[in-house]
C-alpha positions in Angstrom: 80.7 43.5 -44.7 82.7 46.3 -43.6 82.3 49.3 -42.0 83.1 52.5 -43.8 83.2 56.6 -42.3 83.6 57.8 -45.9 84.0 61.3 -44.6 88.1 61.9 -42.3 90.2 64.8 -42.4 93.9 64.2 -41.3 96.4 67.0 -40.3 97.4 68.0 -43.6 94.0 69.6 -43.4 94.5 73.2 -42.8 91.4 73.0 -40.1 92.8 69.5 -38.5 95.6 68.3 -36.4 95.4 65.0 -36.6 97.5 62.7 -36.8 97.7 59.5 -39.3 98.4 56.9 -36.2 96.2 58.5 -33.4 93.4 58.0 -36.5 95.0 54.6 -36.7 94.6 53.9 -33.2 90.7 55.5 -33.3 88.9 53.9 -35.9 90.4 50.2 -34.8 88.7 50.9 -31.4 85.5 51.5 -33.3 85.5 48.5 -35.3 86.1 50.0 -38.6 87.5 48.2 -41.0 87.0 51.4 -44.2 88.0 54.5 -44.0 87.9 58.0 -46.5 90.5 60.3 -46.5 89.0 63.3 -47.7 91.7 66.6 -46.8 91.0 70.0 -48.1 92.4 70.6 -51.0 95.6 67.9 -50.9 95.5 63.7 -51.0 99.0 63.8 -49.3 97.6 62.2 -46.0 95.6 59.7 -47.8 97.9 58.3 -49.7 100.5 58.4 -46.4 97.2 56.8 -44.5 97.1 54.2 -47.0 100.5 53.3 -46.4 100.1 52.6 -43.5 96.7 51.8 -42.5 95.9 47.7 -41.4 92.2 48.9 -43.2 91.1 49.6 -46.1 91.7 53.6 -47.0 90.3 55.4 -49.6 91.8 58.1 -51.8 89.4 61.5 -51.5 89.7 65.1 -51.5 87.6 67.6 -50.5 88.1 70.8 -53.5 86.2 73.3 -52.5 85.0 75.8 -55.6 83.9 78.8 -56.6 80.6 77.2 -55.7 81.4 75.1 -52.3 83.2 71.9 -52.0 83.4 68.8 -53.9 84.9 65.5 -52.6 86.7 63.8 -55.4 87.2 59.4 -54.1 89.4 57.1 -55.5 91.6 59.8 -56.5 95.2 59.0 -58.0 96.2 63.1 -58.3 95.2 65.9 -56.0 93.0 68.8 -57.6 93.2 72.6 -56.9 91.1 74.8 -54.7 90.0 77.3 -56.3 89.2 75.1 -59.6 85.6 75.4 -61.3 82.7 73.1 -60.4 83.2 72.0 -64.5 87.0 71.3 -64.3 87.0 69.9 -60.8 84.2 67.4 -62.1 86.4 66.9 -64.7 89.2 65.9 -63.6 87.7 63.9 -61.1 86.5 62.3 -64.4 89.7 61.6 -65.8 91.0 59.4 -62.9 87.7 57.0 -63.5 86.7 58.6 -59.4 83.7 58.9 -58.1 82.3 62.8 -57.4 80.4 62.7 -54.5 78.6 65.9 -53.0 79.3 66.4 -49.0 77.3 68.1 -46.5 74.8 69.3 -49.1 71.4 71.2 -47.8 74.2 72.1 -45.1 72.6 75.8 -44.1 75.1 76.7 -41.5 78.0 75.1 -43.9 79.4 78.2 -46.3 81.4 75.7 -48.3 78.5 73.0 -48.6 77.6 73.5 -52.6 74.9 75.5 -54.1 72.5 74.5 -54.0 71.4 75.3 -57.5 74.4 74.3 -58.7 73.4 71.1 -57.4 70.4 70.7 -59.0 71.9 71.6 -62.5 74.9 69.5 -61.8 72.1 66.2 -61.1 69.8 67.1 -64.2 73.2 66.7 -66.3 73.8 63.2 -64.8 77.1 65.0 -63.7 76.8 63.6 -59.6 77.6 59.9 -58.2 77.4 59.6 -54.6 75.4 62.1 -52.0 76.6 62.8 -48.6 73.0 62.7 -47.0 74.7 61.8 -43.8 77.4 64.1 -42.5 78.0 63.9 -38.9 78.5 67.5 -38.3 75.6 68.8 -39.5 73.7 70.4 -37.1 70.2 70.2 -38.3 68.4 67.1 -39.0 66.3 68.7 -41.7 69.5 68.6 -44.0 70.2 64.8 -43.9 66.0 64.7 -44.4 66.6 67.2 -48.1 69.8 65.1 -49.2 68.0 62.1 -48.3 65.1 62.6 -50.8 67.6 64.9 -53.1 69.8 61.3 -53.6 66.3 59.4 -54.0 65.2 61.6 -56.7 67.9 61.3 -58.7 68.5 57.3 -58.5 72.3 58.2 -55.8 73.6 55.9 -53.7 73.6 57.7 -50.2 77.0 58.2 -48.1 77.7 58.8 -44.3 80.8 59.8 -42.6 81.7 62.4 -39.1 83.6 64.5 -41.6 86.5 63.7 -37.9 88.8 66.6 -37.6 89.2 65.1 -34.4 90.3 61.4 -33.0 86.5 60.9 -31.0 84.4 62.1 -33.2 86.1 59.3 -36.0 82.9 56.1 -36.3 80.0 58.8 -35.3 78.6 58.0 -39.0 79.9 55.7 -41.6 77.9 53.1 -44.3 77.8 48.8 -43.3 78.4 47.9 -47.1 79.6 44.9 -48.8 83.1 44.4 -49.3 85.2 45.9 -52.3 87.9 46.1 -54.2 87.5 49.1 -56.6 85.5 51.7 -58.0 82.9 50.1 -59.6 82.0 47.8 -56.4 82.7 50.8 -54.4 79.2 52.2 -56.0 77.3 48.8 -55.8 77.9 48.2 -52.4 77.2 52.0 -51.6 74.0 51.3 -52.6 73.4 48.5 -50.4 74.8 49.7 -47.6 72.9 50.6 -44.2 73.7 54.3 -42.6 74.5 54.5 -39.0 75.6 57.3 -36.8 75.0 60.4 -34.0 75.6 63.8 -34.6 78.6 65.8 -33.4 78.2 68.2 -30.7 79.0 71.8 -33.1 81.1 71.9 -30.0 83.9 70.2 -32.6 83.5 73.2 -34.9 85.8 74.9 -32.2 88.6 72.2 -32.7 88.8 73.4 -36.2 88.8 76.8 -36.0 92.1 76.6 -33.5 93.4 74.9 -36.0 92.8 76.9 -38.4 94.2 79.7 -36.9 97.5 78.1 -35.5 97.9 76.9 -39.3 97.4 79.8 -40.6 99.6 81.7 -37.9 102.4 79.0 -39.6 
């Protein structure tokens, strides 16, 4: 079995200052054996982490579309922010990667994918995974709605800390059978057990401060 935090950011995200070495130290301390690096608008951090880490690293990216964020998982190439929803999904599919929807139904997160769009994509069979537990989502009701949505549409459930600071890493993870590729990942995720707790909302202050510094640079 592996313990996989499937949503972590690095300094390559505009709202995060975490160095790769910090992440490695914290991941090992929390007893995790797999992480997905899902920076905003780039896979550079994930590629760099994959070369350094002594544990499994999945290449992912949060792509900001005009309707909200979509995460590509098992990517080989990055996808620019601002790409349309159909084009983003097409580019993920071209790479035989996974279409994952992060933090759905989080009413406090402007980057959450538009609800109507989410329903439309599910009806068309365009989704692979729903993140049903995001440690940064403050309300339990978003988790309840995400779980119900995943069950209704027969989609595997994912979880991640959405960490932007070291102490957040491992606040949410999936305990699941080991896997070696995209297809095995989806099968293992369907058998996974989600474990974790919510991060204090104060963690968002660190992200806002990091974003401000990034804009000033």
